[in-house]
Every structure is written in C-alpha cells, then in structure tokens.
All heavy atoms as a GROMACS GRO file, in nm:
protein
  594
    1MET      N    1  -1.870  18.958  12.188
    1MET     CA    2  -1.878  19.086  12.123
    1MET      C    3  -2.001  19.158  12.177
    1MET      O    4  -2.105  19.096  12.201
    1MET     CB    5  -1.890  19.068  11.972
    1MET     CG    6  -1.898  19.200  11.897
    1MET     SD    7  -1.924  19.183  11.718
    1MET     CE    8  -1.771  19.109  11.668
    2LYS      N    9  -1.991  19.287  12.194
    2LYS     CA   10  -2.100  19.369  12.244
    2LYS      C   11  -2.161  19.450  12.131
    2LYS      O   12  -2.097  19.477  12.029
    2LYS     CB   13  -2.048  19.464  12.354
    2LYS     CG   14  -1.987  19.392  12.472
    2LYS     CD   15  -2.091  19.310  12.546
    2LYS     CE   16  -2.030  19.240  12.665
    2LYS     NZ   17  -2.125  19.154  12.733
    3CYS      N   18  -2.285  19.491  12.151
    3CYS     CA   19  -2.356  19.572  12.053
    3CYS      C   20  -2.294  19.712  12.049
    3CYS      O   21  -2.281  19.778  12.152
    3CYS     CB   22  -2.503  19.582  12.089
    3CYS     SG   23  -2.598  19.693  11.983
    4TYR      N   24  -2.257  19.757  11.932
    4TYR     CA   25  -2.194  19.888  11.913
    4TYR      C   26  -2.290  20.000  11.952
    4TYR      O   27  -2.252  20.094  12.020
    4TYR     CB   28  -2.150  19.904  11.767
    4TYR     CG   29  -2.083  20.036  11.740
    4TYR    CD1   30  -1.946  20.049  11.759
    4TYR    CD2   31  -2.156  20.146  11.697
    4TYR    CE1   32  -1.883  20.171  11.735
    4TYR    CE2   33  -2.093  20.267  11.672
    4TYR     CZ   34  -1.957  20.279  11.691
    4TYR     OH   35  -1.896  20.398  11.668
    5GLU      N   36  -2.414  19.991  11.909
    5GLU     CA   37  -2.512  20.095  11.937
    5GLU      C   38  -2.542  20.103  12.086
    5GLU      O   39  -2.552  20.212  12.142
    5GLU     CB   40  -2.641  20.072  11.858
    5GLU     CG   41  -2.624  20.084  11.708
    5GLU     CD   42  -2.577  20.223  11.666
    5GLU    OE1   43  -2.627  20.324  11.718
    5GLU    OE2   44  -2.489  20.228  11.578
    6CYS      N   45  -2.558  19.990  12.153
    6CYS     CA   46  -2.584  19.989  12.297
    6CYS      C   47  -2.465  20.049  12.372
    6CYS      O   48  -2.483  20.126  12.467
    6CYS     CB   49  -2.611  19.848  12.347
    6CYS     SG   50  -2.777  19.788  12.309
    7ALA      N   51  -2.345  20.015  12.331
    7ALA     CA   52  -2.225  20.068  12.397
    7ALA      C   53  -2.221  20.220  12.386
    7ALA      O   54  -2.184  20.289  12.482
    7ALA     CB   55  -2.100  20.008  12.336
    8SER      N   56  -2.264  20.275  12.272
    8SER     CA   57  -2.264  20.420  12.257
    8SER      C   58  -2.372  20.485  12.343
    8SER      O   59  -2.365  20.604  12.372
    8SER     CB   60  -2.283  20.460  12.110
    8SER     OG   61  -2.411  20.424  12.065
    9GLU      N   62  -2.471  20.406  12.388
    9GLU     CA   63  -2.576  20.454  12.478
    9GLU      C   64  -2.544  20.423  12.624
    9GLU      O   65  -2.626  20.447  12.711
    9GLU     CB   66  -2.710  20.389  12.441
    9GLU     CG   67  -2.760  20.424  12.302
    9GLU     CD   68  -2.881  20.342  12.261
    9GLU    OE1   69  -2.928  20.256  12.340
    9GLU    OE2   70  -2.930  20.363  12.149
   10GLY      N   71  -2.426  20.365  12.649
   10GLY     CA   72  -2.386  20.333  12.785
   10GLY      C   73  -2.441  20.202  12.838
   10GLY      O   74  -2.435  20.174  12.957
   11LYS      N   75  -2.494  20.116  12.750
   11LYS     CA   76  -2.546  19.985  12.789
   11LYS      C   77  -2.445  19.876  12.756
   11LYS      O   78  -2.358  19.894  12.672
   11LYS     CB   79  -2.678  19.956  12.717
   11LYS     CG   80  -2.790  20.052  12.745
   11LYS     CD   81  -2.916  20.001  12.678
   11LYS     CE   82  -2.982  20.109  12.598
   11LYS     NZ   83  -3.096  20.063  12.520
   12ASP      N   84  -2.460  19.762  12.820
   12ASP     CA   85  -2.371  19.648  12.800
   12ASP      C   86  -2.454  19.530  12.750
   12ASP      O   87  -2.502  19.449  12.829
   12ASP     CB   88  -2.299  19.614  12.930
   12ASP     CG   89  -2.199  19.502  12.914
   12ASP    OD1   90  -2.137  19.492  12.807
   12ASP    OD2   91  -2.182  19.424  13.010
   13THR      N   92  -2.475  19.522  12.618
   13THR     CA   93  -2.560  19.419  12.559
   13THR      C   94  -2.479  19.334  12.462
   13THR      O   95  -2.402  19.387  12.382
   13THR     CB   96  -2.676  19.486  12.482
   13THR    OG1   97  -2.739  19.582  12.565
   13THR    CG2   98  -2.778  19.384  12.437
   14ASP      N   99  -2.499  19.204  12.468
   14ASP     CA  100  -2.430  19.114  12.375
   14ASP      C  101  -2.483  19.132  12.234
   14ASP      O  102  -2.603  19.150  12.213
   14ASP     CB  103  -2.448  18.968  12.417
   14ASP     CG  104  -2.371  18.933  12.543
   14ASP    OD1  105  -2.268  18.997  12.569
   14ASP    OD2  106  -2.416  18.842  12.614
   15ALA      N  107  -2.395  19.126  12.137
   15ALA     CA  108  -2.433  19.131  11.996
   15ALA      C  109  -2.484  18.994  11.954
   15ALA      O  110  -2.437  18.892  12.001
   15ALA     CB  111  -2.315  19.172  11.910
   16VAL      N  112  -2.582  18.993  11.864
   16VAL     CA  113  -2.634  18.867  11.811
   16VAL      C  114  -2.606  18.855  11.662
   16VAL      O  115  -2.634  18.751  11.602
   16VAL     CB  116  -2.786  18.851  11.837
   16VAL    CG1  117  -2.814  18.843  11.986
   16VAL    CG2  118  -2.865  18.963  11.772
   17GLY      N  119  -2.554  18.961  11.602
   17GLY     CA  120  -2.523  18.959  11.460
   17GLY      C  121  -2.425  19.069  11.423
   17GLY      O  122  -2.389  19.153  11.507
   18ILE      N  123  -2.382  19.066  11.298
   18ILE     CA  124  -2.287  19.165  11.247
   18ILE      C  125  -2.346  19.227  11.121
   18ILE      O  126  -2.390  19.156  11.031
   18ILE     CB  127  -2.151  19.100  11.216
   18ILE    CG1  128  -2.091  19.043  11.345
   18ILE    CG2  129  -2.056  19.200  11.152
   18ILE    CD1  130  -1.966  18.962  11.325
   19CYS      N  131  -2.345  19.360  11.116
   19CYS     CA  132  -2.399  19.431  11.000
   19CYS      C  133  -2.318  19.398  10.875
   19CYS      O  134  -2.196  19.406  10.875
   19CYS     CB  135  -2.397  19.582  11.027
   19CYS     SG  136  -2.451  19.681  10.886
   20ILE      N  137  -2.388  19.362  10.767
   20ILE     CA  138  -2.324  19.326  10.641
   20ILE      C  139  -2.257  19.446  10.575
   20ILE      O  140  -2.165  19.432  10.496
   20ILE     CB  141  -2.427  19.260  10.545
   20ILE    CG1  142  -2.359  19.196  10.426
   20ILE    CG2  143  -2.532  19.358  10.499
   20ILE    CD1  144  -2.286  19.071  10.455
   21VAL      N  145  -2.301  19.569  10.610
   21VAL     CA  146  -2.246  19.688  10.547
   21VAL      C  147  -2.123  19.740  10.621
   21VAL      O  148  -2.018  19.756  10.562
   21VAL     CB  149  -2.354  19.799  10.538
   21VAL    CG1  150  -2.297  19.926  10.477
   21VAL    CG2  151  -2.474  19.750  10.460
   22CYS      N  152  -2.136  19.766  10.753
   22CYS     CA  153  -2.027  19.831  10.827
   22CYS      C  154  -1.947  19.737  10.916
   22CYS      O  155  -1.839  19.771  10.962
   22CYS     CB  156  -2.081  19.947  10.909
   22CYS     SG  157  -2.186  19.895  11.047
   23GLY      N  158  -2.000  19.618  10.946
   23GLY     CA  159  -1.928  19.522  11.027
   23GLY      C  160  -1.944  19.539  11.177
   23GLY      O  161  -1.878  19.472  11.254
   24ARG      N  162  -2.031  19.629  11.221
   24ARG     CA  163  -2.054  19.649  11.365
   24ARG      C  164  -2.133  19.532  11.421
   24ARG      O  165  -2.224  19.479  11.357
   24ARG     CB  166  -2.135  19.776  11.390
   24ARG     CG  167  -2.064  19.901  11.356
   24ARG     CD  168  -2.157  20.019  11.378
   24ARG     NE  169  -2.090  20.143  11.349
   24ARG     CZ  170  -2.150  20.260  11.339
   24ARG    NH1  171  -2.280  20.269  11.356
   24ARG    NH2  172  -2.081  20.368  11.312
   25GLY      N  173  -2.101  19.496  11.545
   25GLY     CA  174  -2.181  19.398  11.617
   25GLY      C  175  -2.308  19.467  11.665
   25GLY      O  176  -2.303  19.581  11.711
   26VAL      N  177  -2.423  19.399  11.652
   26VAL     CA  178  -2.550  19.458  11.693
   26VAL      C  179  -2.637  19.356  11.768
   26VAL      O  180  -2.630  19.237  11.743
   26VAL     CB  181  -2.630  19.514  11.573
   26VAL    CG1  182  -2.569  19.642  11.522
   26VAL    CG2  183  -2.638  19.414  11.460
   27CYS      N  184  -2.719  19.409  11.859
   27CYS     CA  185  -2.813  19.325  11.933
   27CYS      C  186  -2.945  19.318  11.856
   27CYS      O  187  -2.962  19.382  11.753
   27CYS     CB  188  -2.836  19.384  12.073
   27CYS     SG  189  -2.924  19.543  12.072
   28LYS      N  190  -3.041  19.241  11.909
   28LYS     CA  191  -3.171  19.226  11.842
   28LYS      C  192  -3.243  19.360  11.826
   28LYS      O  193  -3.316  19.380  11.730
   28LYS     CB  194  -3.260  19.131  11.921
   28LYS     CG  195  -3.220  18.987  11.911
   28LYS     CD  196  -3.317  18.901  11.989
   28LYS     CE  197  -3.275  18.757  11.987
   28LYS     NZ  198  -3.367  18.671  12.064
   29GLU      N  199  -3.225  19.449  11.922
   29GLU     CA  200  -3.294  19.578  11.919
   29GLU      C  201  -3.241  19.671  11.810
   29GLU      O  202  -3.314  19.755  11.759
   29GLU     CB  203  -3.278  19.646  12.056
   29GLU     CG  204  -3.349  19.778  12.069
   29GLU     CD  205  -3.328  19.841  12.204
   29GLU    OE1  206  -3.314  19.767  12.304
   29GLU    OE2  207  -3.326  19.965  12.211
   30HIS      N  208  -3.116  19.655  11.774
   30HIS     CA  209  -3.051  19.748  11.681
   30HIS      C  210  -3.021  19.688  11.543
   30HIS      O  211  -2.934  19.736  11.473
   30HIS     CB  212  -2.922  19.803  11.743
   30HIS     CG  213  -2.948  19.895  11.856
   30HIS    ND1  214  -2.914  19.862  11.986
   30HIS    CD2  215  -3.006  20.017  11.861
   30HIS    CE1  216  -2.950  19.962  12.065
   30HIS    NE2  217  -3.006  20.056  11.991
   31LEU      N  218  -3.093  19.583  11.505
   31LEU     CA  219  -3.070  19.525  11.372
   31LEU      C  220  -3.200  19.506  11.297
   31LEU      O  221  -3.307  19.502  11.354
   31LEU     CB  222  -2.994  19.393  11.381
   31LEU     CG  223  -3.059  19.270  11.443
   31LEU    CD1  224  -3.158  19.202  11.349
   31LEU    CD2  225  -2.953  19.170  11.482
   32LEU      N  226  -3.186  19.497  11.167
   32LEU     CA  227  -3.296  19.458  11.079
   32LEU      C  228  -3.246  19.338  10.999
   32LEU      O  229  -3.129  19.332  10.961
   32LEU     CB  230  -3.333  19.572  10.984
   32LEU     CG  231  -3.398  19.692  11.050
   32LEU    CD1  232  -3.409  19.806  10.951
   32LEU    CD2  233  -3.535  19.656  11.104
   33HIS      N  234  -3.333  19.244  10.977
   33HIS     CA  235  -3.301  19.124  10.900
   33HIS      C  236  -3.386  19.130  10.774
   33HIS      O  237  -3.504  19.099  10.777
   33HIS     CB  238  -3.332  19.000  10.984
   33HIS     CG  239  -3.285  18.873  10.923
   33HIS    ND1  240  -3.366  18.764  10.909
   33HIS    CD2  241  -3.165  18.837  10.872
   33HIS    CE1  242  -3.297  18.666  10.853
   33HIS    NE2  243  -3.176  18.708  10.830
   34GLU      N  244  -3.327  19.180  10.664
   34GLU     CA  245  -3.404  19.206  10.544
   34GLU      C  246  -3.319  19.192  10.419
   34GLU      O  247  -3.197  19.185  10.427
   34GLU     CB  248  -3.465  19.346  10.550
   34GLU     CG  249  -3.361  19.455  10.554
   34GLU     CD  250  -3.421  19.592  10.577
   34GLU    OE1  251  -3.542  19.603  10.603
   34GLU    OE2  252  -3.347  19.689  10.568
   35GLU      N  253  -3.386  19.190  10.306
   35GLU     CA  254  -3.314  19.188  10.178
   35GLU      C  255  -3.246  19.323  10.159
   35GLU      O  256  -3.303  19.427  10.189
   35GLU     CB  257  -3.410  19.164  10.063
   35GLU     CG  258  -3.464  19.024  10.058
   35GLU     CD  259  -3.552  19.001   9.938
   35GLU    OE1  260  -3.528  19.061   9.832
   35GLU    OE2  261  -3.648  18.922   9.953
   36THR      N  262  -3.124  19.319  10.111
   36THR     CA  263  -3.049  19.442  10.086
   36THR      C  264  -2.994  19.438   9.944
   36THR      O  265  -2.978  19.332   9.886
   36THR     CB  266  -2.931  19.457  10.184
   36THR    OG1  267  -2.845  19.344  10.169
   36THR    CG2  268  -2.978  19.466  10.327
   37PRO      N  269  -2.963  19.556   9.888
   37PRO     CA  270  -2.899  19.556   9.756
   37PRO      C  271  -2.763  19.486   9.764
   37PRO      O  272  -2.701  19.482   9.869
   37PRO     CB  273  -2.880  19.704   9.724
   37PRO     CG  274  -2.965  19.778   9.821
   37PRO     CD  275  -2.984  19.689   9.939
   38VAL      N  276  -2.720  19.433   9.653
   38VAL     CA  277  -2.589  19.368   9.645
   38VAL      C  278  -2.494  19.465   9.575
   38VAL      O  279  -2.531  19.526   9.475
   38VAL     CB  280  -2.600  19.236   9.565
   38VAL    CG1  281  -2.463  19.172   9.546
   38VAL    CG2  282  -2.696  19.141   9.633
   39TRP      N  283  -2.374  19.482   9.629
   39TRP     CA  284  -2.278  19.569   9.563
   39TRP      C  285  -2.163  19.488   9.508
   39TRP      O  286  -2.124  19.388   9.564
   39TRP     CB  287  -2.228  19.680   9.655
   39TRP     CG  288  -2.180  19.636   9.789
   39TRP    CD1  289  -2.055  19.601   9.827
   39TRP    CD2  290  -2.260  19.622   9.908
   39TRP    NE1  291  -2.051  19.565   9.958
   39TRP    CE2  292  -2.176  19.577  10.011
   39TRP    CE3  293  -2.395  19.642   9.935
   39TRP    CZ2  294  -2.223  19.554  10.140
   39TRP    CZ3  295  -2.440  19.618  10.063
   39TRP    CH2  296  -2.354  19.574  10.163
   40GLU      N  297  -2.113  19.531   9.393
   40GLU     CA  298  -2.007  19.458   9.325
   40GLU      C  299  -1.890  19.550   9.295
   40GLU      O  300  -1.911  19.668   9.264
   40GLU     CB  301  -2.058  19.399   9.194
   40GLU     CG  302  -2.162  19.292   9.213
   40GLU     CD  303  -2.208  19.232   9.082
   40GLU    OE1  304  -2.165  19.278   8.976
   40GLU    OE2  305  -2.291  19.139   9.088
   41GLY      N  306  -1.771  19.496   9.299
   41GLY     CA  307  -1.652  19.569   9.260
   41GLY      C  308  -1.605  19.670   9.362
   41GLY      O  309  -1.640  19.666   9.477
   42ASN      N  310  -1.522  19.762   9.314
   42ASN     CA  311  -1.464  19.865   9.398
   42ASN      C  312  -1.543  19.994   9.385
   42ASN      O  313  -1.649  19.998   9.326
   42ASN     CB  314  -1.318  19.889   9.356
   42ASN     CG  315  -1.233  19.765   9.380
   42ASN    OD1  316  -1.251  19.696   9.478
   42ASN    ND2  317  -1.142  19.736   9.288
   43TYR      N  318  -1.486  20.100   9.440
   43TYR     CA  319  -1.552  20.231   9.432
   43TYR      C  320  -1.546  20.285   9.291
   43TYR      O  321  -1.448  20.261   9.224
   43TYR     CB  322  -1.485  20.328   9.529
   43TYR     CG  323  -1.512  20.292   9.672
   43TYR    CD1  324  -1.419  20.220   9.746
   43TYR    CD2  325  -1.631  20.329   9.732
   43TYR    CE1  326  -1.445  20.185   9.878
   43TYR    CE2  327  -1.657  20.294   9.863
   43TYR     CZ  328  -1.564  20.223   9.935
   43TYR     OH  329  -1.591  20.188  10.064
   44PRO      N  330  -1.642  20.353   9.240
   44PRO     CA  331  -1.770  20.379   9.307
   44PRO      C  332  -1.852  20.252   9.315
   44PRO      O  333  -1.850  20.168   9.225
   44PRO     CB  334  -1.838  20.483   9.217
   44PRO     CG  335  -1.780  20.459   9.082
   44PRO     CD  336  -1.638  20.411   9.105
   45ILE      N  337  -1.926  20.239   9.424
   45ILE     CA  338  -2.005  20.119   9.448
   45ILE      C  339  -2.122  20.114   9.349
   45ILE      O  340  -2.191  20.211   9.328
   45ILE     CB  341  -2.059  20.118   9.592
   45ILE    CG1  342  -1.942  20.109   9.690
   45ILE    CG2  343  -2.156  20.004   9.612
   45ILE    CD1  344  -1.981  20.123   9.834
   46GLU      N  345  -2.138  19.999   9.291
   46GLU     CA  346  -2.251  19.977   9.201
   46GLU      C  347  -2.347  19.879   9.268
   46GLU      O  348  -2.311  19.764   9.294
   46GLU     CB  349  -2.203  19.919   9.068
   46GLU     CG  350  -2.314  19.899   8.969
   46GLU     CD  351  -2.262  19.843   8.837
   46GLU    OE1  352  -2.142  19.853   8.808
   46GLU    OE2  353  -2.346  19.787   8.763
   47LEU      N  354  -2.466  19.926   9.301
   47LEU     CA  355  -2.565  19.843   9.367
   47LEU      C  356  -2.655  19.776   9.265
   47LEU      O  357  -2.694  19.837   9.166
   47LEU     CB  358  -2.649  19.926   9.462
   47LEU     CG  359  -2.573  19.987   9.580
   47LEU    CD1  360  -2.665  20.082   9.656
   47LEU    CD2  361  -2.520  19.879   9.672
   48LYS      N  362  -2.686  19.650   9.291
   48LYS     CA  363  -2.774  19.574   9.203
   48LYS      C  364  -2.879  19.503   9.289
   48LYS      O  365  -2.855  19.476   9.406
   48LYS     CB  366  -2.693  19.469   9.126
   48LYS     CG  367  -2.592  19.531   9.033
   48LYS     CD  368  -2.520  19.425   8.955
   48LYS     CE  369  -2.423  19.493   8.857
   48LYS     NZ  370  -2.356  19.398   8.773
   49PRO      N  371  -2.994  19.471   9.231
   49PRO     CA  372  -3.095  19.397   9.308
   49PRO      C  373  -3.042  19.259   9.349
   49PRO      O  374  -2.962  19.200   9.278
   49PRO     CB  375  -3.212  19.382   9.210
   49PRO     CG  376  -3.186  19.480   9.102
   49PRO     CD  377  -3.038  19.502   9.096
   50ASP      N  378  -3.089  19.211   9.462
   50ASP     CA  379  -3.052  19.078   9.508
   50ASP      C  380  -3.147  18.978   9.443
   50ASP      O  381  -3.261  18.963   9.484
   50ASP     CB  382  -3.063  19.071   9.660
   50ASP     CG  383  -3.027  18.935   9.715
   50ASP    OD1  384  -2.980  18.849   9.637
   50ASP    OD2  385  -3.045  18.912   9.835
   51VAL      N  386  -3.099  18.911   9.339
   51VAL     CA  387  -3.184  18.816   9.266
   51VAL      C  388  -3.210  18.688   9.346
   51VAL      O  389  -3.303  18.615   9.315
   51VAL     CB  390  -3.124  18.781   9.127
   51VAL    CG1  391  -3.123  18.904   9.038
   51VAL    CG2  392  -2.987  18.720   9.139
   52GLU      N  393  -3.130  18.661   9.448
   52GLU     CA  394  -3.150  18.542   9.530
   52GLU      C  395  -3.244  18.568   9.648
   52GLU      O  396  -3.286  18.475   9.714
   52GLU     CB  397  -3.015  18.491   9.582
   52GLU     CG  398  -2.923  18.445   9.470
   52GLU     CD  399  -2.786  18.406   9.519
   52GLU    OE1  400  -2.748  18.445   9.632
   52GLU    OE2  401  -2.716  18.336   9.446
   53HIS      N  402  -3.275  18.696   9.674
   53HIS     CA  403  -3.366  18.734   9.782
   53HIS      C  404  -3.322  18.679   9.917
   53HIS      O  405  -3.403  18.621   9.991
   53HIS     CB  406  -3.510  18.693   9.750
   53HIS     CG  407  -3.558  18.749   9.620
   53HIS    ND1  408  -3.586  18.883   9.603
   53HIS    CD2  409  -3.578  18.691   9.499
   53HIS    CE1  410  -3.624  18.904   9.478
   53HIS    NE2  411  -3.618  18.790   9.412
   54ILE      N  412  -3.195  18.698   9.948
   54ILE     CA  413  -3.140  18.652  10.076
   54ILE      C  414  -3.151  18.765  10.178
   54ILE      O  415  -3.113  18.878  10.151
   54ILE     CB  416  -2.991  18.613  10.060
   54ILE    CG1  417  -2.980  18.496   9.963
   54ILE    CG2  418  -2.929  18.580  10.195
   54ILE    CD1  419  -2.837  18.463   9.924
   55LYS      N  420  -3.205  18.732  10.294
   55LYS     CA  421  -3.213  18.832  10.401
   55LYS      C  422  -3.078  18.841  10.471
   55LYS      O  423  -3.016  18.739  10.500
   55LYS     CB  424  -3.323  18.796  10.500
   55LYS     CG  425  -3.460  18.812  10.440
   55LYS     CD  426  -3.566  18.797  10.545
   55LYS     CE  427  -3.701  18.825  10.484
   55LYS     NZ  428  -3.806  18.825  10.585
   56ARG      N  429  -3.035  18.965  10.494
   56ARG     CA  430  -2.906  18.989  10.559
   56ARG      C  431  -2.927  19.079  10.680
   56ARG      O  432  -3.025  19.153  10.686
   56ARG     CB  433  -2.811  19.056  10.461
   56ARG     CG  434  -2.774  18.965  10.344
   56ARG     CD  435  -2.696  19.043  10.239
   56ARG     NE  436  -2.655  18.958  10.130
   56ARG     CZ  437  -2.730  18.929  10.024
   56ARG    NH1  438  -2.850  18.979  10.013
   56ARG    NH2  439  -2.684  18.851   9.929
   57ILE      N  440  -2.833  19.076  10.773
   57ILE     CA  441  -2.840  19.163  10.891
   57ILE      C  442  -2.781  19.298  10.858
   57ILE      O  443  -2.671  19.308  10.804
   57ILE     CB  444  -2.766  19.098  11.010
   57ILE    CG1  445  -2.840  18.972  11.052
   57ILE    CG2  446  -2.751  19.197  11.125
   57ILE    CD1  447  -2.770  18.890  11.157
   58VAL      N  448  -2.859  19.403  10.889
   58VAL     CA  449  -2.816  19.540  10.866
   58VAL      C  450  -2.843  19.619  10.994
   58VAL      O  451  -2.951  19.606  11.053
   58VAL     CB  452  -2.894  19.606  10.750
   58VAL    CG1  453  -2.847  19.746  10.724
   58VAL    CG2  454  -2.883  19.522  10.624
   59CYS      N  455  -2.745  19.699  11.040
   59CYS     CA  456  -2.768  19.782  11.158
   59CYS      C  457  -2.859  19.898  11.119
   59CYS      O  458  -2.874  19.932  11.002
   59CYS     CB  459  -2.636  19.831  11.217
   59CYS     SG  460  -2.548  19.955  11.119
   60LEU      N  461  -2.922  19.958  11.216
   60LEU     CA  462  -3.017  20.066  11.190
   60LEU      C  463  -2.953  20.187  11.121
   60LEU      O  464  -3.012  20.241  11.027
   60LEU     CB  465  -3.087  20.108  11.319
   60LEU     CG  466  -3.174  19.999  11.383
   60LEU    CD1  467  -3.235  20.049  11.513
   60LEU    CD2  468  -3.281  19.951  11.289
   61PRO      N  469  -2.831  20.232  11.161
   61PRO     CA  470  -2.770  20.344  11.089
   61PRO      C  471  -2.744  20.315  10.941
   61PRO      O  472  -2.769  20.399  10.855
   61PRO     CB  473  -2.639  20.370  11.164
   61PRO     CG  474  -2.664  20.319  11.301
   61PRO     CD  475  -2.753  20.200  11.282
   62CYS      N  476  -2.699  20.195  10.908
   62CYS     CA  477  -2.674  20.160  10.768
   62CYS      C  478  -2.806  20.150  10.692
   62CYS      O  479  -2.817  20.194  10.578
   62CYS     CB  480  -2.595  20.030  10.758
   62CYS     SG  481  -2.422  20.051  10.804
   63HIS      N  482  -2.907  20.091  10.754
   63HIS     CA  483  -3.039  20.082  10.692
   63HIS      C  484  -3.091  20.223  10.661
   63HIS      O  485  -3.139  20.250  10.550
   63HIS     CB  486  -3.136  20.009  10.784
   63HIS     CG  487  -3.278  20.018  10.741
   63HIS    ND1  488  -3.331  19.938  10.643
   63HIS    CD2  489  -3.378  20.099  10.781
   63HIS    CE1  490  -3.457  19.970  10.625
   63HIS    NE2  491  -3.488  20.068  10.708
   64ASN      N  492  -3.080  20.312  10.758
   64ASN     CA  493  -3.128  20.450  10.740
   64ASN      C  494  -3.050  20.522  10.631
   64ASN      O  495  -3.108  20.598  10.553
   64ASN     CB  496  -3.123  20.526  10.871
   64ASN     CG  497  -3.222  20.473  10.972
   64ASN    OD1  498  -3.321  20.411  10.937
   64ASN    ND2  499  -3.194  20.495  11.099
   65SER      N  500  -2.920  20.498  10.623
   65SER     CA  501  -2.839  20.560  10.519
   65SER      C  502  -2.880  20.512  10.380
   65SER      O  503  -2.891  20.592  10.287
   65SER     CB  504  -2.691  20.531  10.540
   65SER     OG  505  -2.645  20.594  10.656
   66LEU      N  506  -2.905  20.384  10.366
   66LEU     CA  507  -2.950  20.330  10.238
   66LEU      C  508  -3.085  20.390  10.200
   66LEU      O  509  -3.107  20.428  10.085
   66LEU     CB  510  -2.959  20.178  10.243
   66LEU     CG  511  -2.826  20.102  10.246
   66LEU    CD1  512  -2.850  19.954  10.276
   66LEU    CD2  513  -2.752  20.118  10.116
   67LYS      N  514  -3.175  20.399  10.297
   67LYS     CA  515  -3.308  20.456  10.270
   67LYS      C  516  -3.297  20.603  10.233
   67LYS      O  517  -3.363  20.649  10.141
   67LYS     CB  518  -3.398  20.441  10.393
   67LYS     CG  519  -3.450  20.303  10.414
   67LYS     CD  520  -3.556  20.270  10.313
   67LYS     CE  521  -3.634  20.149  10.358
   67LYS     NZ  522  -3.727  20.105  10.258
   68GLU      N  523  -3.216  20.680  10.307
   68GLU     CA  524  -3.199  20.823  10.282
   68GLU      C  525  -3.151  20.852  10.141
   68GLU      O  526  -3.192  20.948  10.078
   68GLU     CB  527  -3.096  20.882  10.379
   68GLU     CG  528  -3.154  20.946  10.500
   68GLU     CD  529  -3.045  21.003  10.589
   68GLU    OE1  530  -2.944  21.055  10.537
   68GLU    OE2  531  -3.061  20.993  10.711
   69ASN      N  532  -3.062  20.768  10.094
   69ASN     CA  533  -3.003  20.789   9.963
   69ASN      C  534  -3.086  20.725   9.851
   69ASN      O  535  -3.043  20.722   9.736
   69ASN     CB  536  -2.860  20.734   9.959
   69ASN     CG  537  -2.769  20.818  10.045
   69ASN    OD1  538  -2.764  20.939  10.031
   69ASN    ND2  539  -2.699  20.753  10.137
   70CYS      N  540  -3.202  20.676   9.885
   70CYS     CA  541  -3.294  20.614   9.790
   70CYS      C  542  -3.234  20.493   9.718
   70CYS      O  543  -3.290  20.446   9.620
   70CYS     CB  544  -3.341  20.716   9.686
   70CYS     SG  545  -3.427  20.856   9.757
   71LEU      N  546  -3.122  20.445   9.764
   71LEU     CA  547  -3.060  20.330   9.697
   71LEU      C  548  -3.140  20.203   9.720
   71LEU      O  549  -3.149  20.118   9.634
   71LEU     CB  550  -2.916  20.311   9.749
   71LEU     CG  551  -2.823  20.426   9.722
   71LEU    CD1  552  -2.689  20.401   9.788
   71LEU    CD2  553  -2.803  20.446   9.573
   72PHE      N  554  -3.199  20.193   9.837
   72PHE     CA  555  -3.274  20.075   9.872
   72PHE      C  556  -3.393  20.058   9.780
   72PHE      O  557  -3.417  19.953   9.725
   72PHE     CB  558  -3.323  20.090  10.016
   72PHE     CG  559  -3.310  19.966  10.097
   72PHE    CD1  560  -3.188  19.928  10.149
   72PHE    CD2  561  -3.421  19.890  10.124
   72PHE    CE1  562  -3.178  19.816  10.226
   72PHE    CE2  563  -3.412  19.777  10.201
   72PHE     CZ  564  -3.289  19.739  10.253
   73ASN      N  565  -3.472  20.162   9.762
   73ASN     CA  566  -3.594  20.154   9.684
   73ASN      C  567  -3.568  20.145   9.534
   73ASN      O  568  -3.642  20.080   9.462
   73ASN     CB  569  -3.684  20.274   9.713
   73ASN     CG  570  -3.732  20.272   9.857
   73ASN    OD1  571  -3.756  20.165   9.913
   73ASN    ND2  572  -3.745  20.388   9.918
   74GLU      N  573  -3.464  20.212   9.486
   74GLU     CA  574  -3.435  20.210   9.343
   74GLU      C  575  -3.383  20.076   9.297
   74GLU      O  576  -3.405  20.035   9.184
   74GLU     CB  577  -3.334  20.319   9.308
   74GLU     CG  578  -3.390  20.459   9.318
   74GLU     CD  579  -3.285  20.565   9.292
   74GLU    OE1  580  -3.178  20.530   9.239
   74GLU    OE2  581  -3.310  20.680   9.325
   75VAL      N  582  -3.309  20.009   9.384
   75VAL     CA  583  -3.241  19.886   9.344
   75VAL      C  584  -3.325  19.763   9.375
   75VAL      O  585  -3.332  19.671   9.297
   75VAL     CB  586  -3.103  19.875   9.413
   75VAL    CG1  587  -3.038  19.743   9.379
   75VAL    CG2  588  -3.015  19.990   9.368
   76CYS      N  589  -3.392  19.763   9.488
   76CYS     CA  590  -3.468  19.644   9.530
   76CYS      C  591  -3.611  19.649   9.483
   76CYS      O  592  -3.671  19.748   9.473
   76CYS     CB  593  -3.463  19.630   9.680
   76CYS     SG  594  -3.299  19.590   9.738
   0.00000   0.00000   0.00000
C-alpha cells in the first residue's frame, strides 16, 4: 500500500500505517501517533474521552479536522 498524501503530491512512498478515522494509508511523514477521542454508535457521532489512553494512528488531514472543530480539546 502506498501513502495517500504522498501519491497526491506525485511521490511513491510506502505506507506504514492506516488512519483510524478515514482509513487512508500513510507514511511516517504524514501521520501522527497520538491519543484520539473515541466515537460510539451511528450518526450523529458522539465523541468521548479515551479512558484507556491508547495511541492511534491519525493522518494529518483528519488530525487537523479534529483540531479545527475543537473536538479534540473538548473531549480529550
């Protein structure tokens, strides 16, 4: 699998992980390994703090979206 972000930039880089939010393959340069909110059920999504404090792989666009919407800071 190749990194989705690198492919959109015209590069050919192997993915080392998969984003827990969107499912895109990402390389080391385009991922963050951090605690993320946990969502339960169907839409509308209800985010809750991660009580187990498990670090998950998140791509940069998903991380930025969570930060932009203040969901990351309010929940975690």
